[in-house]
N, C-alpha and C positions, 0 to 999 in steps of 0.2 A: 307796692300797694296790694293788699289781699283781694282776692276775687270777691264779688258780691253774689249772693244766692237769693233768688226771689222765687218762692213756690208758684207753680202754674196751676195746680189742682189740689184739692184738699187731701188727696191720697197719694199722689206721686207727681214727679216732674218738677223741674226748676229751670229758670233762666239764669245763666251764668254771665255776669258782667265784669267789667274792668279787666278784660284779658283778650289778647289776640293770639289764638293758638297757631297762627301762621308764623309768628315770630318765635325765636328761641325762648323756652320756658325754664326757669330754675326748678330744682327738684321739689321745693316746698310748694310752689304753685301747682305743679302737676299732681303732687300728692293730694292737694285739696280737691282738685278736679276728680281724681280717681276715687277719693272717699265719697264725694257727692254722688258719683254714679251708683255706688252701693246703697247709699241712703235714699236717692230719689228715682233711680232706674232710668230716668229720661232727662237729658240735659240739652238745653237750647242756647246757642251762641249766635248773636247777631253781628253783622258787619265784620266778617272775618276775611283776612287777606290770604285766602288759600288758592294755590294752584295744585297740580297733581303731585309734584315733588314734596311740597309742604304738607299736604294731607297725608301722604305716605309716611313722612317723618314723624308727624304727630301721632298717627295711628299706631306706629310701632312702639310708642311709649307704653301702650297698654299690653303689648305682647306680639307674638309672631302673627303675620297676616295670612289669611287663607288665600288659596288660589280660587278666584271667584268664577261663577258660572253666569254668562250673559249671552243673550241672543243678539246683541248689538255691540260686540266686543271692540275694545279700543286697540287691540293688538298687544296689550300688556296683560299681566295676570293678576294685578292687585285691585282692579276696579271692576265693579258691576255697574255698567252704564245704564241708567234709567232715562231714556230719551226717545223722542220721535225724530231725531236728526241722524242722518247717515254719517258714519264715522269718516268715510272717505270724501264725500262731496259736500256735506253739510246740508243737503236737501232734506225736506220733510219726507218722512217715510209714509207711504200710503197706509191707511188703517187696515187694509186686508193683507198687508205684507206679513209673512210668518213672524218677523221680529216683533211686530206690534201685537199680534195674537198671543205670542208667548208672554208678553208683559202683562196681559190681562190677569195672569195668575197672581200678580202682585196685589190685585184688588181683593184677594181672599185674605181673611185674618190668618196670619202665620207668624212664625218665628224663624229667623234666618238660619239656614244650615242645620236644622234639626234632622235633616235627611242624611247627614254625614256621621260617620262613626264617632268622631269627636265634635260635638256641636259648638257653635260659635259662642264666644263670650259677649261681644258687643259689636255693633255696626256704627259707622260714622258716615252720614250722608250730607253732602254739601250742595247747596243750591247755586249752580253756575248760571243757568238761564231759567228764569221763573215766569210762567205764564201769568197774565194779569188777572185771571180768574180760574177757579178749579185747580185740581192737582194737589189738594191738601193731603196730609198724611195723618191717618188716625192711629192712636195708640190705646191699648187696653191693658190694665194692670192685672196680670194673673196672680200677683202676690196679694193685692188688696182683695181680689176675688176669693183666693184661698182663705184669707182671714174671715171672710163673710160666709163661707160654706157652713151648712149645718154639720154638727159633729158627726152625725151618722154618715154623711157623704165623705167627710175627711177620713173616717175609718175605712170606708169602702174602697177608696182609691189609694190609700197608703200601701206601698209595695207593688202596685200594678206596673206593668210594662206595656208600652204601645209600640207598634211597628210604624216607622215613619218612612215615607217614600216620595221623592220628587215626581216619579211617574204617576203616583196616585193623585197628588194635588194638581198636577198639570192636566191629568185626565179629567178632572172636574170641569176644565175649560173646554176640552175637546180631545177626541181619541188620537189625533195626529199631531198634537202640539209638540211632543217629543218624538224623535225618531227612535227606532229600535236600538241603534248604536248609542244614543244619548241615555236611554233607559239602562242599558247594560253598564254604562260608566258610573251610574249612581244607584247601585243595588240598595234594597231596603235595609234599614238598620233598626235597632231596638233602643228605646229611650224610656227612662222612668217617667211616670205620670206626675210625680211630685218631686220637685227639685228644692234643695236647700242651699241658701247663700252661705258659703263657708266663713264669711266675715261676720255677719250679724245673726246667722241662724234662722233667718226668715224663710218660710216655705212659699212655694208658688206652684200653681197648676202648670204642667208642661204639656201643651196640646197644640192646637192650631191646625191649619189645613193640610200640612204634610202628614199628620197622624192618621193612619189608615184604619187601624183596628187595635184591639187589646189582645195581647198574647194570652192564650189559655181560655178565652171566651169565644163563643160562637161569633162569627164575623158581624152579623147584623146587631147582635146584642152589644158588642164592643163599640161599634160605630154609633149606636144610639147613645151610649154613655158619653162618648167623645163629643157628640153634637150637644148633649146636655151641658157638658162642661164648657164648651166653646160659647154656647149661648149665654151661660152664666157669666163668663169672663167679660163678654162684650156688651153687657148692659150699659146704658148711658152713664150710670153712676160711677163706673170704673174706667170711663173713656175720656180722652183728651184729643182734640183735633188741632194739628199744627198748620197754620196758614203761612206758607213760605214767603220769605222776602229774599231778594238778591243778596248773596253773601252770607246766608244762614248756614250754620253747621248744627246738625242734630245728632246726638249720640244716644243710643238706647241699649239696654241690657237685655240680650236675647234670652237669658235664663228665666226672666220673669215678666216680659212684656210680649203681647201680640201686637202686630201693626198691619196696616193695609194702605195701599194707595187708593186715591179716589179719582174719578174720571176728570178729564179736561178736554177741550176741543183740540184734538191732535191735528186737525187740518188747518185751523186758523192760527193756532198759537204754537210757539216753539218752547221746548222744555229740555233741559239738560241737568241731570243730577248724577253726581259721582259718589259711589258707595265703596268704602273700604270695610272689610270685615275682619275682626280680630279673632283668631282661633281660640277655642277653649283649651284647657290643659289636660283633660282626661275624658274617656267615655263615661256616660252616666250608668251604663250597665256593664258589668265585668265580662 
């Protein structure tokens, strides 16, 4: 039986039904899912039978996996663990713990791995332990936003390059969120400000919290432009908020979406989300 596709928002996003990605998929079914990602940018699957091995196997259908960065690591390299639960003991991590402070950076609008020389294609996040309230994930379509830009702004940003840095974005949370060693492990990189999907030719603004400044412009002028672009992308008309259910899998295209975590009561409620990230195939700047 073919998958079902139900749009979630007038501009992007779809719920994919009649499939369990934790089970083996034939090539035709996966091809339909992959095509839907290019079309809708955001895919939501409910009631999935995923464990770590099955999530890795399905994620690899999209391409090679990144080595992820996490403050609450599982001991492996494929998962970025978004959780208030200690890996070793399962105990709730206190809010003032460095691991929880680091995760506050996820509440900024961002695109995963834009601070890497080859930025990510897509991310897959599965809800293993979901709190009864809070902890939604917001998504904003930088592709729909690009389409709505005034023509003068499209001309202004075409060909621009921004410097992206994890040190910059985590510095917005606090000066000591990253150690000096961590900052040295992820030096700043350059990314184009306008990205084009190679399948359908649609353009998107490529910005977010990791984007520090525009190369060739005075720092404050470039940051002002990036703030203007980020504010434009994250207008309510371009946004969708996902309310998590146990067993959900959400896949998003990092080339054309921003996303952010929203707060939940980390003392009263438990939360465990496992994210795999699929690497892109080339730098955006030669």
